[in-house]
C-alpha distance (Angstrom), angle and dihedral (degrees) to the residues before:
residue distance angle dihedral
G1 . . .
E2 3.75 . .
K3 3.79 120.7 .
Y4 3.78 123.2 -137.7
F5 3.77 129.3 -164.9
A6 3.79 115.7 -118.3
P7 3.82 113.7 -163.2
D8 3.79 116.8 -131.3
G9 3.80 138.4 171.5
E10 3.80 92.9 -67.9
Y11 3.81 103.6 34.3
Q12 3.79 130.3 44.3
K13 3.80 135.7 169.5
I14 3.78 123.6 -92.6
A15 3.79 126.3 -168.6
V16 3.79 131.8 -176.1
I17 3.80 115.8 -157.4
E18 3.81 121.0 -165.2
R19 3.79 109.1 -126.6
H20 3.82 107.4 172.6
K21 3.81 107.9 66.8
N22 3.81 101.3 27.0
T23 3.81 91.0 -119.7
G24 3.79 95.3 142.3
K25 3.81 89.6 -132.8
M26 3.78 116.6 154.8
G27 3.78 134.7 174.4
V28 3.79 121.3 -155.8
G29 3.78 127.3 -164.8
I30 3.76 145.7 149.9
I31 3.77 121.4 -94.3
K32 3.79 124.7 -156.5
G33 3.78 125.2 -153.7
Y34 3.80 101.7 13.4
G35 3.79 92.4 110.1
I36 3.81 105.1 -158.5
R37 3.82 115.2 156.3
G38 3.79 127.9 -175.8
G39 3.78 98.1 14.0
A40 3.79 150.7 11.1
I41 3.79 142.7 -92.4
A42 3.80 122.9 -147.7
S43 3.79 130.3 -171.8
S44 3.78 138.2 177.8
V45 3.81 90.6 -161.7
S46 3.78 100.2 92.4
H47 3.78 114.7 136.6
D48 3.02 126.8 -113.8
S49 3.80 101.9 13.8
H50 3.82 102.7 26.1
N51 3.76 91.1 -147.8
I52 3.79 118.7 147.9
I53 3.78 113.7 -81.6
V54 3.78 119.1 -169.7
V55 3.81 128.4 -176.6
G56 3.78 122.7 -172.9
D57 3.75 149.0 135.7
N58 3.81 96.7 -119.0
D59 3.79 137.6 35.4
R60 3.82 95.8 -128.7
D61 3.80 94.9 59.0
M62 3.79 91.7 41.6
A63 3.83 90.0 54.2
I64 3.81 91.6 47.9
A65 3.82 90.2 51.1
V66 3.81 92.9 49.9
K67 3.82 92.2 48.2
E68 3.81 88.7 52.1
M69 3.82 89.9 51.7
M70 3.80 88.8 52.6
R71 3.81 91.8 48.0
T72 3.81 93.8 50.8
Q73 3.82 94.5 38.7
G74 3.80 90.0 -120.4
G75 3.77 141.8 -34.5
Y76 3.79 132.2 107.9
T77 3.78 127.9 -48.5
L78 3.79 134.2 -179.0
V79 3.81 121.0 -156.7
C80 3.79 121.4 -167.1
N81 3.82 122.3 -170.9
G82 3.80 95.4 -24.1
E83 3.81 96.8 -43.3
I84 3.79 130.5 98.9
Y85 3.80 103.3 -115.1
G86 3.79 95.6 -175.5
T87 3.78 144.2 -22.3
L88 3.77 133.7 -159.1
P89 3.81 103.9 -157.9
L90 3.81 114.4 -146.5
P91 3.81 100.0 -177.7
V92 3.80 96.4 165.2
M93 3.82 99.9 91.1
G94 3.80 88.9 -40.3
L95 3.80 88.6 -75.4
M96 3.79 109.5 76.8
S97 3.75 137.5 46.9
D98 3.77 124.0 -127.2
A99 3.81 89.0 -157.5
G100 3.79 126.7 84.1
Y101 3.78 122.4 -86.8
E102 3.80 89.6 -104.6
S103 3.82 90.4 66.2
V104 3.79 91.8 46.5
N105 3.80 92.6 49.6
E106 3.81 91.7 46.2
A107 3.80 93.0 52.3
L108 3.80 93.3 47.3
A109 3.82 92.7 44.4
K110 3.81 87.7 57.7
M111 3.81 98.7 43.0
I112 3.81 103.7 40.8
P113 3.84 97.4 60.7
K114 3.82 90.1 45.2
A115 3.81 91.0 50.8
H116 3.81 89.4 51.8
E117 3.80 89.4 48.4
M118 3.82 87.5 53.4
G119 3.81 90.0 56.2
V120 3.81 103.2 -94.7
K121 3.78 107.4 147.4
R122 3.78 115.3 -114.2
H123 3.79 93.8 -123.7
S124 3.81 89.7 54.6
F125 3.79 88.5 77.2
A126 3.80 93.7 59.2
S127 3.76 119.0 103.8
P128 3.81 114.5 -107.4
A129 3.80 86.7 -126.5
R130 3.80 86.8 64.7
G131 3.78 92.3 47.9
G132 3.80 96.2 -100.7
G133 3.76 130.2 146.5
P134 3.77 131.9 88.3
Q135 3.79 94.9 -83.7
S136 3.79 130.0 51.6
G137 3.78 116.3 -79.6
G138 3.79 94.9 31.4
G139 3.78 96.3 -76.7
V140 3.75 135.8 114.3
L141 3.76 124.8 -126.9
I142 3.80 113.6 -118.0
K143 3.77 131.2 179.0
S144 3.79 119.6 -142.4
V145 3.79 112.0 -121.4
E146 3.82 90.2 -149.0
S147 3.82 103.4 42.7
G148 3.80 101.8 22.5
E149 3.81 88.1 -132.5
W150 3.83 120.0 142.8
R151 3.81 118.0 -134.2
T152 3.78 137.3 169.9
M153 3.81 113.0 -115.2
Y154 3.76 123.1 -167.9
I155 3.76 116.4 -136.6
S156 3.75 131.9 157.4
N157 3.76 122.9 -136.6
F158 3.76 131.2 -173.7
């Protein structure tokens, strides 16, 4: 029979969705060490491609997070148990806010503690440029669904 991946406390799903040329291309993998439980986090800030990256423990919340990224034209969003908990819209190319820094800080101040409460490791919010991420070098370890090969992927989160 067919085998399906079931996220647990150590492994969650990760998907990368192309957002520049409307190709519909998407890559799906397994991420180790991110820790999120009961939801999903999506971001359009993902050097060097700035595609949408979403990590979660269930497909429903991951889909909600991606739809929110599409609605806001990029940014960060946190979904908890089927509801959007918070979003930081970054409508300028999916990378920059057109709101003042106060709005940006307010959105992040709300989402970051909730993400930690949901199990996201504190160092997962560090920029890869600062050496953050759950694995050495600022990346996260993902396993290809197709090949079974483990690779380090560099993503930035909050």
